[in-house]
Z-matrix of the N, CA and C atoms (Angstrom, degrees):
N
C 1 1.444
C 2 1.528 1 112.20
N 3 1.292 2 117.54 1 -25.95
C 4 1.449 3 121.54 2 -176.57
C 5 1.534 4 111.75 3 -61.29
N 6 1.327 5 117.76 4 -39.58
C 7 1.469 6 121.68 5 179.91
C 8 1.530 7 111.00 6 -65.95
N 9 1.317 8 116.96 7 -39.87
C 10 1.462 9 120.82 8 179.90
C 11 1.527 10 110.87 9 -66.90
N 12 1.318 11 115.94 10 -39.85
C 13 1.460 12 120.05 11 178.95
C 14 1.528 13 110.40 12 -65.05
N 15 1.328 14 115.71 13 -42.37
C 16 1.474 15 120.16 14 178.87
C 17 1.522 16 110.34 15 -65.52
N 18 1.322 17 118.05 16 -40.11
C 19 1.466 18 122.07 17 178.16
C 20 1.530 19 110.18 18 -62.59
N 21 1.321 20 116.44 19 -42.59
C 22 1.467 21 120.40 20 178.08
C 23 1.527 22 110.74 21 -63.67
N 24 1.318 23 116.50 22 -42.10
C 25 1.457 24 120.98 23 179.58
C 26 1.529 25 110.60 24 -62.96
N 27 1.325 26 117.16 25 -44.38
C 28 1.468 27 120.79 26 178.92
C 29 1.525 28 111.51 27 -65.48
N 30 1.307 29 117.10 28 -36.21
C 31 1.462 30 121.02 29 177.80
C 32 1.531 31 110.54 30 -64.73
N 33 1.329 32 116.58 31 -42.15
C 34 1.462 33 120.47 32 177.59
C 35 1.531 34 110.65 33 -63.23
N 36 1.326 35 117.11 34 -41.69
C 37 1.459 36 121.21 35 178.30
C 38 1.527 37 110.91 36 -63.35
N 39 1.316 38 117.12 37 -40.58
C 40 1.471 39 121.12 38 178.86
C 41 1.529 40 110.59 39 -64.63
N 42 1.321 41 116.83 40 -41.88
C 43 1.465 42 120.28 41 177.94
C 44 1.529 43 110.69 42 -63.08
N 45 1.336 44 115.22 43 -41.87
C 46 1.466 45 120.03 44 -179.90
C 47 1.527 46 110.47 45 -65.82
N 48 1.323 47 117.42 46 -38.93
C 49 1.467 48 121.41 47 179.46
C 50 1.527 49 111.50 48 -68.87
N 51 1.322 50 118.09 49 -28.09
C 52 1.464 51 121.86 50 -178.74
C 53 1.526 52 112.64 51 -77.75
N 54 1.324 53 117.55 52 -22.95
C 55 1.465 54 121.24 53 -177.55
C 56 1.531 55 113.11 54 -56.37
N 57 1.352 56 120.49 55 -50.16
C 58 1.469 57 119.06 56 179.79
C 59 1.530 58 112.43 57 -61.30
N 60 1.319 59 116.77 58 -35.82
C 61 1.458 60 120.31 59 178.55
C 62 1.522 61 111.09 60 -64.10
N 63 1.306 62 116.56 61 -42.57
C 64 1.464 63 120.84 62 178.79
C 65 1.525 64 110.62 63 -66.11
N 66 1.334 65 116.59 64 -39.60
C 67 1.462 66 120.25 65 177.80
C 68 1.530 67 110.39 66 -64.54
N 69 1.328 68 116.28 67 -40.87
C 70 1.459 69 120.54 68 179.16
C 71 1.531 70 110.49 69 -64.47
N 72 1.311 71 117.38 70 -42.52
C 73 1.465 72 120.79 71 177.01
C 74 1.528 73 110.80 72 -58.74
N 75 1.312 74 116.98 73 -42.06
C 76 1.464 75 121.24 74 179.46
C 77 1.535 76 110.44 75 -65.27
N 78 1.335 77 117.05 76 -43.10
C 79 1.462 78 120.60 77 178.67
C 80 1.524 79 110.98 78 -63.54
N 81 1.322 80 116.82 79 -40.39
C 82 1.468 81 120.68 80 178.72
C 83 1.520 82 109.94 81 -62.50
N 84 1.309 83 117.48 82 -45.46
C 85 1.464 84 121.16 83 -179.60
C 86 1.529 85 110.61 84 -63.60
N 87 1.328 86 117.79 85 -41.40
C 88 1.462 87 120.72 86 178.13
C 89 1.524 88 110.83 87 -64.40
N 90 1.325 89 116.69 88 -42.24
C 91 1.457 90 121.02 89 179.05
C 92 1.520 91 110.84 90 -65.14
N 93 1.325 92 116.66 91 -43.09
C 94 1.467 93 121.02 92 178.16
C 95 1.526 94 110.69 93 -60.50
N 96 1.303 95 116.71 94 -44.49
C 97 1.461 96 121.45 95 179.40
C 98 1.528 97 110.68 96 -63.20
N 99 1.322 98 116.46 97 -43.23
C 100 1.461 99 121.21 98 178.71
C 101 1.526 100 110.49 99 -62.50
N 102 1.332 101 117.24 100 -43.11
C 103 1.461 102 121.27 101 -179.62
C 104 1.526 103 110.71 102 -64.06
N 105 1.327 104 117.09 103 -43.36
C 106 1.462 105 120.39 104 179.62
C 107 1.529 106 110.49 105 -60.83
N 108 1.318 107 117.22 106 -40.04
C 109 1.463 108 118.89 107 179.34
C 110 1.529 109 110.73 108 -69.60
N 111 1.324 110 117.95 109 -34.12
C 112 1.463 111 120.64 110 179.10
C 113 1.527 112 111.27 111 -72.07
N 114 1.335 113 117.63 112 -33.31
C 115 1.458 114 119.94 113 179.48
C 116 1.522 115 112.00 114 -62.97
N 117 1.316 116 117.68 115 -26.00
C 118 1.458 117 119.95 116 -179.92
C 119 1.522 118 112.22 117 -94.83
N 120 1.324 119 117.64 118 3.07
C 121 1.460 120 122.00 119 -178.84
C 122 1.524 121 109.57 120 -103.39
N 123 1.312 122 117.17 121 111.41
C 124 1.462 123 122.55 122 -178.49
C 125 1.536 124 112.29 123 -61.80
N 126 1.324 125 117.56 124 -19.30
C 127 1.469 126 120.98 125 -177.44
C 128 1.514 127 113.28 126 -81.47
N 129 1.333 128 118.57 127 -7.74
C 130 1.463 129 121.57 128 -177.97
C 131 1.526 130 108.67 129 -97.04
N 132 1.341 131 118.19 130 106.17
C 133 1.462 132 120.87 131 -177.61
C 134 1.521 133 111.44 132 -60.72
N 135 1.319 134 115.95 133 133.88
C 136 1.450 135 121.51 134 175.51
C 137 1.507 136 115.52 135 81.02
N 138 1.313 137 118.76 136 -6.64
C 139 1.461 138 120.26 137 -176.99
C 140 1.519 139 112.36 138 -94.62
N 141 1.315 140 117.89 139 -22.34
C 142 1.456 141 120.92 140 -177.22
C 143 1.522 142 108.52 141 -68.72
N 144 1.315 143 116.82 142 132.62
C 145 1.456 144 121.98 143 -179.87
C 146 1.516 145 112.01 144 -67.28
N 147 1.341 146 116.59 145 168.40
C 148 1.463 147 121.75 146 -178.37
C 149 1.520 148 112.37 147 -53.98
N 150 1.302 149 116.69 148 -45.40
C 151 1.460 150 120.19 149 -177.14
C 152 1.529 151 111.63 150 -71.24
N 153 1.322 152 118.10 151 -22.87
C 154 1.452 153 121.02 152 -179.33
C 155 1.519 154 113.18 153 -89.18
N 156 1.328 155 116.65 154 -6.86
C 157 1.456 156 120.76 155 -178.82
C 158 1.518 157 109.30 156 -115.91
N 159 1.289 158 115.62 157 175.45
C 160 1.451 159 119.60 158 173.50
C 161 1.515 160 112.94 159 103.45
N 162 1.322 161 115.46 160 -178.76
C 163 1.451 162 120.52 161 -172.29
C 164 1.521 163 114.17 162 -63.49
N 165 1.325 164 118.55 163 -25.86
C 166 1.455 165 119.13 164 179.93
C 167 1.524 166 112.09 165 -68.74
N 168 1.321 167 116.82 166 -13.29
C 169 1.457 168 120.41 167 176.46
C 170 1.529 169 112.26 168 -91.59
N 171 1.308 170 116.58 169 -5.71
C 172 1.452 171 121.25 170 -176.83
C 173 1.526 172 109.36 171 -90.29
N 174 1.296 173 115.52 172 86.13
C 175 1.445 174 120.13 173 -178.97
C 176 1.518 175 109.29 174 -101.91
N 177 1.292 176 115.91 175 156.20
C 178 1.453 177 119.81 176 179.57
C 179 1.498 178 110.66 177 104.28
N 180 1.291 179 115.15 178 176.17
C 181 1.452 180 119.54 179 -174.37
C 182 1.509 181 113.61 180 -106.23
N 183 1.308 182 118.08 181 -5.26
C 184 1.458 183 117.93 182 179.17
C 185 1.515 184 110.70 183 -135.76
N 186 1.319 185 113.68 184 151.61
C 187 1.457 186 121.49 185 178.08
C 188 1.525 187 107.74 186 -69.69
N 189 1.347 188 117.70 187 125.67
C 190 1.462 189 118.92 188 -177.52
C 191 1.526 190 113.54 189 -64.93
N 192 1.323 191 117.43 190 -25.73
C 193 1.460 192 120.16 191 -178.46
C 194 1.529 193 111.94 192 -80.05
N 195 1.346 194 116.32 193 -40.03
C 196 1.461 195 119.04 194 -173.43
C 197 1.521 196 113.58 195 -110.37
N 198 1.332 197 116.96 196 -21.13
C 199 1.455 198 120.59 197 -176.67
C 200 1.518 199 112.45 198 82.77
N 201 1.344 200 117.39 199 2.55
C 202 1.466 201 121.43 200 179.77
C 203 1.521 202 110.50 201 -70.72
N 204 1.313 203 115.45 202 146.41
C 205 1.459 204 121.11 203 174.72
C 206 1.530 205 108.04 204 -67.09
N 207 1.324 206 117.02 205 127.15
C 208 1.459 207 120.73 206 -175.80
C 209 1.526 208 112.58 207 -133.99
N 210 1.314 209 118.98 208 11.92
C 211 1.463 210 120.89 209 -173.62
C 212 1.527 211 111.96 210 -56.82
N 213 1.328 212 118.25 211 -47.09
C 214 1.461 213 120.82 212 -178.22
C 215 1.530 214 110.97 213 -66.53
N 216 1.323 215 116.19 214 -43.03
C 217 1.470 216 119.69 215 178.94
C 218 1.523 217 110.73 216 -62.60
N 219 1.310 218 116.71 217 -42.28
C 220 1.461 219 120.56 218 -179.47
C 221 1.519 220 110.83 219 -65.80
N 222 1.322 221 117.13 220 -39.28
C 223 1.458 222 119.74 221 178.14
C 224 1.527 223 109.68 222 -63.14
N 225 1.325 224 117.22 223 -41.83
C 226 1.463 225 121.10 224 178.23
C 227 1.532 226 110.10 225 -63.41
N 228 1.330 227 116.90 226 -42.93
C 229 1.471 228 120.41 227 178.26
C 230 1.519 229 110.73 228 -61.60
N 231 1.317 230 116.45 229 -42.58
C 232 1.462 231 121.36 230 179.86
C 233 1.523 232 110.16 231 -61.88
N 234 1.317 233 116.83 232 -45.44
C 235 1.463 234 120.32 233 179.58
C 236 1.524 235 110.87 234 -63.61
N 237 1.333 236 117.70 235 -41.87
C 238 1.459 237 121.30 236 177.43
C 239 1.525 238 111.06 237 -62.24
N 240 1.304 239 116.40 238 -42.10
C 241 1.464 240 120.49 239 -179.89
C 242 1.521 241 110.62 240 -65.16
N 243 1.322 242 116.68 241 -40.62
C 244 1.469 243 120.11 242 179.02
C 245 1.524 244 110.49 243 -65.32
N 246 1.338 245 117.61 244 -40.28
C 247 1.458 246 121.22 245 177.65
C 248 1.526 247 110.89 246 -64.99
N 249 1.322 248 116.17 247 -42.74
C 250 1.465 249 120.35 248 179.55
C 251 1.528 250 110.67 249 -64.07
N 252 1.315 251 116.96 250 -40.37
C 253 1.458 252 120.71 251 179.31
C 254 1.524 253 110.50 252 -66.23
N 255 1.340 254 116.76 253 -42.57
C 256 1.462 255 120.48 254 177.97
C 257 1.532 256 110.38 255 -62.29
N 258 1.334 257 117.06 256 -41.84
C 259 1.455 258 120.93 257 178.60
C 260 1.523 259 110.65 258 -64.09
N 261 1.318 260 116.10 259 -41.29
C 262 1.468 261 120.46 260 178.84
C 263 1.525 262 110.77 261 -62.59
N 264 1.323 263 116.70 262 -41.96
C 265 1.465 264 120.63 263 177.92
C 266 1.524 265 110.62 264 -63.89
N 267 1.343 266 116.87 265 -40.64
C 268 1.467 267 120.70 266 177.74
C 269 1.515 268 109.98 267 -62.11
N 270 1.342 269 115.96 268 -44.44
C 271 1.469 270 120.53 269 179.86
C 272 1.530 271 110.73 270 -62.08
N 273 1.336 272 116.39 271 -41.32
C 274 1.460 273 120.21 272 179.12
C 275 1.520 274 111.56 273 -63.75
N 276 1.307 275 117.16 274 -39.02
C 277 1.459 276 120.88 275 -179.09
C 278 1.513 277 111.65 276 -71.37
N 279 1.322 278 116.75 277 -32.34
C 280 1.464 279 121.04 278 -178.33
C 281 1.527 280 111.88 279 -82.04
N 282 1.275 281 116.59 280 -28.16
C 283 1.468 282 117.45 281 -173.08
C 284 1.422 283 111.92 282 -125.44
């Protein structure tokens, strides 16, 4: 009987040791899910991915913060961003 009791005790210890790992996995999954939802929310500063930010997202004719007319500036920013992206793609293909 001693071996069975020891086996049961070790099994209980293993289950107890696994609990924090399972809790951590759950927290990681919740955090990952929260981050993914924030990355798609334009209202969360710093969470929007590279492709979701930048001058190509600046649509309209006025700056939402100041109300200033920005159509020409935004068009210039968009063109610069497109040129930079094309150059980056060229660099990636060459190197």
